[in-house]
ZAMARGU-4260 file (C-alpha; in steps of 0.2 Angstrom, whole numbers, plus 5000, padded with zeros to 4 digits):
<rodrens>
0) 4744/4723/5032 | 4760/4733/5039 | 4765/4727/5056 | 4762/4741/5069 | 4780/4741/5075
5) 4787/4743/5058 | 4775/4756/5054 | 4780/4766/5071 | 4798/4765/5065 | 4795/4771/5048
10) 4784/4785/5055 | 4797/4790/5068 | 4811/4790/5056 | 4800/4801/5044 | 4797/4813/5059
15) 4815/4814/5063 | 4821/4817/5045 | 4807/4831/5044 | 4813/4838/5060 | 4831/4838/5054
20) 4826/4847/5037 | 4816/4859/5047 | 4831/4863/5058 | 4842/4865/5044 | 4831/4879/5037
25) 4834/4889/5053 | 4844/4905/5048 | 4859/4901/5059 | 4860/4883/5054 | 4858/4887/5036
30) 4871/4900/5036 | 4884/4888/5045 | 4881/4874/5031 | 4883/4888/5018 | 4899/4894/5025
35) 4905/4876/5028 | 4902/4871/5009 | 4910/4888/5003 | 4925/4885/5013 | 4927/4867/5007
40) 4925/4870/4989 | 4935/4886/4988 | 4950/4878/4997 | 4949/4863/4986 | 4949/4874/4970
45) 4962/4885/4978 | 4975/4870/4979 | 4970/4864/4963 | 4974/4881/4954 | 4990/4882/4964
50) 4996/4866/4957 | 4992/4874/4939 | 5004/4888/4944 | 4990/4900/4946 | 4987/4911/4963
55) 4974/4902/4974 | 4962/4917/4973 | 4958/4912/4956 | 4953/4896/4961 | 4943/4903/4974
60) 4934/4914/4961 | 4931/4899/4950 | 4924/4890/4966 | 4912/4903/4969 | 4905/4902/4951
65) 4904/4882/4953 | 4893/4885/4968 | 4882/4897/4959 | 4867/4895/4949 | 4877/4892/4933
70) 4885/4875/4938 | 4878/4869/4955 | 4861/4876/4952 | 4860/4868/4935 | 4867/4850/4939
75) 4858/4849/4956 | 4843/4861/4956 | 4834/4854/4971 | 4849/4853/4983 | 4854/4870/4977
80) 4837/4878/4982 | 4838/4869/4999 | 4857/4875/5003 | 4855/4892/4995 | 4837/4898/4996
85) 4833/4915/4990 | 4828/4921/5006 | 4846/4917/5013 | 4855/4927/5001 | 4855/4944/5011
90) 4864/4936/5025 | 4878/4930/5013 | 4878/4947/5005 | 4881/4955/5022 | 4895/4944/5027
95) 4904/4946/5010 | 4903/4965/5012 | 4910/4965/5029 | 4924/4954/5022 | 4927/4966/5008
100) 4928/4981/5020 | 4942/4972/5030 | 4951/4967/5014 | 4950/4985/5006 | 4957/4991/5023
105) 4972/4979/5022 | 4975/4984/5003 | 4975/5003/5008 | 4988/4999/5022 | 4999/4990/5008
110) 5000/5007/4999 | 5017/5014/5003 | 5015/5033/4999 | 5034/5036/5002 | 5039/5022/4989
115) 5026/5030/4977 | 5034/5048/4980 | 5052/5040/4976 | 5046/5033/4959 | 5034/5047/4955
120) 5038/5050/4937 | 5038/5033/4930 | 5024/5027/4941 | 5013/5041/4938 | 5015/5040/4919
125) 5012/5022/4916 | 4998/5021/4929 | 4990/5035/4921 | 4991/5028/4903 | 4986/5011/4910
130) 4969/5019/4915 | 4966/5032/4901 | 4969/5019/4886 | 4957/5005/4892 | 4945/5018/4899
135) 4944/5026/4882 | 4941/5009/4874 | 4928/5006/4887 | 4919/5022/4883 | 4920/5017/4864
140) 4913/5000/4867 | 4898/5008/4876 | 4892/5016/4860 | 4890/4998/4852 | 4883/4989/4867
145) 4872/5001/4876 | 4855/4997/4867 | 4859/4978/4869 | 4861/4979/4889 | 4852/4995/4893
150) 4844/4995/4910 | 4829/5006/4915 | 4833/5023/4922 | 4852/5021/4918 | 4859/5035/4907
155) 4871/5033/4893 | 4884/5044/4903 | 4883/5032/4919 | 4884/5016/4908 | 4899/5023/4897
160) 4909/5028/4912 | 4906/5012/4920 | 4911/5002/4905 | 4927/5013/4905 | 4931/5009/4923
165) 4927/4991/4922 | 4940/4989/4908 | 4953/4999/4918 | 4954/4989/4934 | 4970/4981/4940
170) 4969/4969/4955 | 4983/4974/4966 | 4981/4960/4978 | 4981/4946/4965 | 4996/4955/4956
175) 5005/4955/4972 | 5003/4937/4973 | 5009/4933/4956 | 5024/4944/4959 | 5028/4935/4975
180) 5026/4918/4967 | 5040/4923/4954 | 5051/4930/4968 | 5051/4947/4960 | 5044/4957/4974
185) 5061/4965/4979 | 5067/4967/4961 | 5066/4984/4951 | 5052/4977/4940 | 5042/4969/4954
190) 5042/4985/4965 | 5038/4996/4950 | 5024/4985/4944 | 5016/4985/4962 | 5018/5004/4963
195) 5010/5006/4946 | 4995/4994/4951 | 4993/5003/4967 | 4991/5021/4958 | 4980/5014/4945
200) 4968/5006/4958 | 4967/5023/4967 | 4963/5031/4951 | 4950/5018/4946 | 4941/5019/4963
205) 4941/5038/4963 | 4932/5036/4945 | 4921/5023/4953 | 4916/5035/4967 | 4911/5047/4953
210) 4900/5034/4945 | 4892/5030/4962 | 4889/5048/4964 | 4880/5051/4948 | 4870/5035/4949
215) 4864/5038/4966 | 4860/5056/4965 | 4843/5061/4961 | 4847/5078/4955 | 4861/5089/4951
220) 4861/5097/4968 | 4862/5080/4976 | 4877/5075/4965 | 4885/5092/4969 | 4882/5089/4987
225) 4890/5071/4986 | 4905/5077/4976 | 4909/5091/4989 | 4906/5080/5003 | 4918/5067/4997
230) 4932/5079/4993 | 4929/5086/5011 | 4929/5069/5018 | 4946/5064/5010 | 4954/5080/5016
235) 4948/5078/5033 | 4955/5060/5034 | 4972/5066/5027 | 4974/5082/5036 | 4965/5079/5052
240) 4962/5060/5056 | 4979/5054/5050 | 4989/5066/5061 | 4977/5064/5075 | 4979/5045/5074
245) 4998/5045/5073 | 4999/5056/5089 | 4987/5045/5098 | 4994/5028/5094 | 5011/5036/5099
250) 5005/5041/5116 | 4996/5024/5118 | 5013/5015/5114 | 5022/5027/5126 | 5009/5023/5140
255) 5011/5004/5136 | 4993/5001/5133 | 4997/4987/5122 | 4993/4982/5104 | 4975/4977/5108
260) 4969/4994/5112 | 4978/5001/5096 | 4971/4988/5085 | 4953/4991/5092 | 4956/5010/5089
265) 4961/5005/5070 | 4945/4996/5068 | 4935/5010/5075 | 4942/5021/5062 | 4940/5008/5048
270) 4921/5006/5053 | 4918/5025/5055 | 4926/5029/5039 | 4916/5015/5029 | 4900/5023/5038
275) 4903/5040/5033 | 4908/5035/5015 | 4891/5025/5014 | 4881/5040/5022 | 4887/5053/5010
280) 4883/5043/4995 | 4900/5035/4991 | 4903/5017/4994 | 4908/5010/5010 | 4923/5001/5002
285) 4930/5018/4997 | 4929/5022/5015 | 4937/5007/5021 | 4952/5008/5008 | 4954/5026/5014
290) 4955/5021/5032 | 4970/5009/5027 | 4979/5022/5018 | 4980/5035/5033 | 4985/5022/5045
295) 5003/5027/5051 | 5018/5020/5042 | 5023/5009/5056 | 5028/4991/5051 | 5025/4984/5069
300) 5007/4991/5069 | 5003/4985/5050 | 5010/4968/5054 | 4999/4967/5070 | 4984/4974/5060
305) 4986/4962/5045 | 4988/4947/5056 | 4972/4951/5065 | 4962/4954/5049 | 4970/4944/5034
310) 4966/4926/5039 | 4948/4931/5043 | 4945/4941/5028 | 4956/4932/5015 | 4953/4914/5021
315) 4934/4915/5027 | 4925/4930/5021 | 4932/4933/5003 | 4927/4915/4998 | 4909/4920/5004
320) 4910/4935/4992 | 4915/4924/4977 | 4901/4913/4981 | 4889/4927/4982 | 4895/4933/4964
325) 4893/4915/4958 | 4875/4915/4965 | 4871/4930/4954 | 4881/4925/4939 | 4870/4917/4926
330) 4881/4911/4912 | 4866/4902/4904 | 4859/4920/4899 | 4873/4920/4886 | 4862/4910/4874
335) 4867/4916/4857 | 4882/4917/4847 | 4880/4936/4846 | 4882/4937/4865 | 4897/4926/4865
340) 4905/4936/4851 | 4902/4952/4862 | 4910/4943/4876 | 4926/4938/4866 | 4927/4956/4859
345) 4926/4964/4876 | 4940/4952/4882 | 4951/4957/4868 | 4948/4975/4870 | 4951/4974/4889
350) 4968/4964/4886 | 4974/4976/4872 | 4969/4992/4881 | 4979/4987/4897 | 4993/4979/4887
355) 4996/4995/4875 | 4992/5007/4889 | 5006/5000/4901 | 5019/4993/4889 | 5020/5008/4877
360) 5023/5021/4890 | 5036/5010/4899 | 5046/5008/4883 | 5045/5027/4880 | 5053/5029/4897
365) 5068/5019/4891 | 5064/5003/4898 | 5068/4987/4889 | 5056/4978/4877 | 5056/4963/4889
370) 5052/4973/4905 | 5039/4984/4895 | 5029/4968/4889 | 5030/4961/4907 | 5023/4977/4914
375) 5009/4975/4901 | 5005/4957/4905 | 5006/4961/4924 | 4993/4975/4923 | 4981/4964/4915
380) 4977/4955/4931 | 4960/4960/4936 | 4953/4946/4948 | 4946/4951/4964 | 4945/4970/4962
385) 4935/4968/4946 | 4923/4957/4954 | 4921/4970/4968 | 4918/4984/4954 | 4905/4973/4944
390) 4896/4969/4960 | 4894/4987/4964 | 4888/4991/4946 | 4875/4976/4947 | 4869/4983/4965
395) 4867/5000/4957 | 4856/4993/4942 | 4869/4999/4930 | 4873/4981/4923 | 4861/4969/4916
400) 4863/4951/4921 | 4869/4947/4904 | 4882/4960/4904 | 4887/4956/4922 | 4891/4938/4916
405) 4900/4944/4901 | 4911/4956/4913 | 4914/4942/4925 | 4920/4930/4912 | 4932/4944/4905
410) 4939/4947/4923 | 4942/4928/4925 | 4950/4925/4908 | 4962/4941/4909 | 4968/4936/4926
415) 4971/4917/4922 | 4981/4922/4906 | 4993/4933/4915 | 5004/4919/4921 | 5005/4910/4904
420) 5008/4927/4895 | 5023/4931/4907 | 5030/4913/4904 | 5029/4916/4885 | 5038/4933/4886
425) 5052/4925/4897 | 5053/4910/4884 | 5054/4922/4869 | 5067/4933/4876 | 5077/4918/4883
430) 5077/4910/4866 | 5083/4926/4858 | 5098/4927/4870 | 5103/4909/4867 | 5119/4910/4855
435) 5116/4902/4838
</rodrens>
C-alpha cells in the first residue's frame, strides 16, 4: 500500500507538470519558446559556418533546415510536435513575412541608382545575360519535369516561367557579405559585381511579379488589371512619392524634428507600399523593396534606418523565416534515385546558366579571364533571395513539396560552393603567375 504522503507528493508533482505543459501550449508561451530555440540554433550554426569561411547567413539557413521536419522532426518526433505543433505555424509565418518586408526594404535602400548609371553599359549587359541564360535553361528544364511535379490548376506557362526565375536568382545580401569578407567591396571588381547583382535582382523581382499576377488572376481581365495597376504603382512611387518624401524629409530636418519622426515616416511609407502591392495582386515584398529604392539618397538617413531595422530583421526575424522554410522542407520526399538525379541535374543547370551567362559577357567586354570567372562564381550565390522566391512559389501552389525540396537544396549547394570556387580561381591564376 502506497503511503498517503508519498501519494500526495506524486499526485502534486504530476499536477504541476501537467500545468506547465498546459501553459507551454498557450500561444504566447509557445511562440517565445520557438523563437528562443530558433535563435540559439541559428546563432550556433552561424558561428560554425563562419569558422568554415562561409557567411553566417548560410549557417542560419542550414539551422532552419535542421530545426524542421527533415532533421529535428525525424530524430525527435514527439518533442518536435510539442515545440512546433501545426496550429502554431501561422504565427511563425506572419513573423517571418514581417521580417522579410523589413529586410527587402533594407535591400532596396542599398541599391545605389547613381552608381548603376555610372556603370550602365557593363552592368546592364552582364546582368541581363546573367538572367536570360539561366532563365532560358529553366524554361527548357520545365519541359522535362512538368509532368513529374505538376500541381493542380497550375498551367505549364506559370510553371515554366517560375522555373526560369528560380534558376536566375542571385542573392544580393549574401553576395555582399562574401565580397566584404574578401575585402573587395571598394575594388573595381567588388563594386561591379554588387551592381550587376543589384540589377539582376530587380529584373528577377519584376519577372516574379509577372508570375504572381498570372498565377493569382482568375481571368485575362484580372491579369490585365493587375499588370496596369503594378505599372501605375511603380510610376506613382518614383515620380510622386519619391519627390514628396525627399521634400518632406528636408523640411522636417530644417524644422529640427529629429530622426525619430523621419524614421517613423519611412516606416509608414514601407508599410503602405507593402500593403498596396499586396492589395493590387503583386507580393508585399515587392512593395517593401520598392519603398527602399525610393528613399532619398541620404547617407545619414540610410544609416539611421539601417541601424533601426537591420539588427531586428537580420538577427531576429530572418532566422524565423529560415526555420519556417525548414518546417516546410521535407527532404524525405526525395525517396528515389530518379528524384536525386533530377536534383543533381538542376544544380548543374543552375550553376552553368549563371556561370556562362555572367563570365562570357564579362570577357566579351574586355575583362580578364580571372575577373570574368570570378564574376561567374559570385553570381551563383543564391541563398536568402532564392528561399524567398521558393516560398512564394510554394504559397501560390506552383511548387510541389518534392520540387520545393529540390530547389531549396539547389539554393544551398550553389551558395555554399561560391567561396571554394573563388578560392580555386585564385589558386589557378596565382599558380599561372608563379615564374618557372
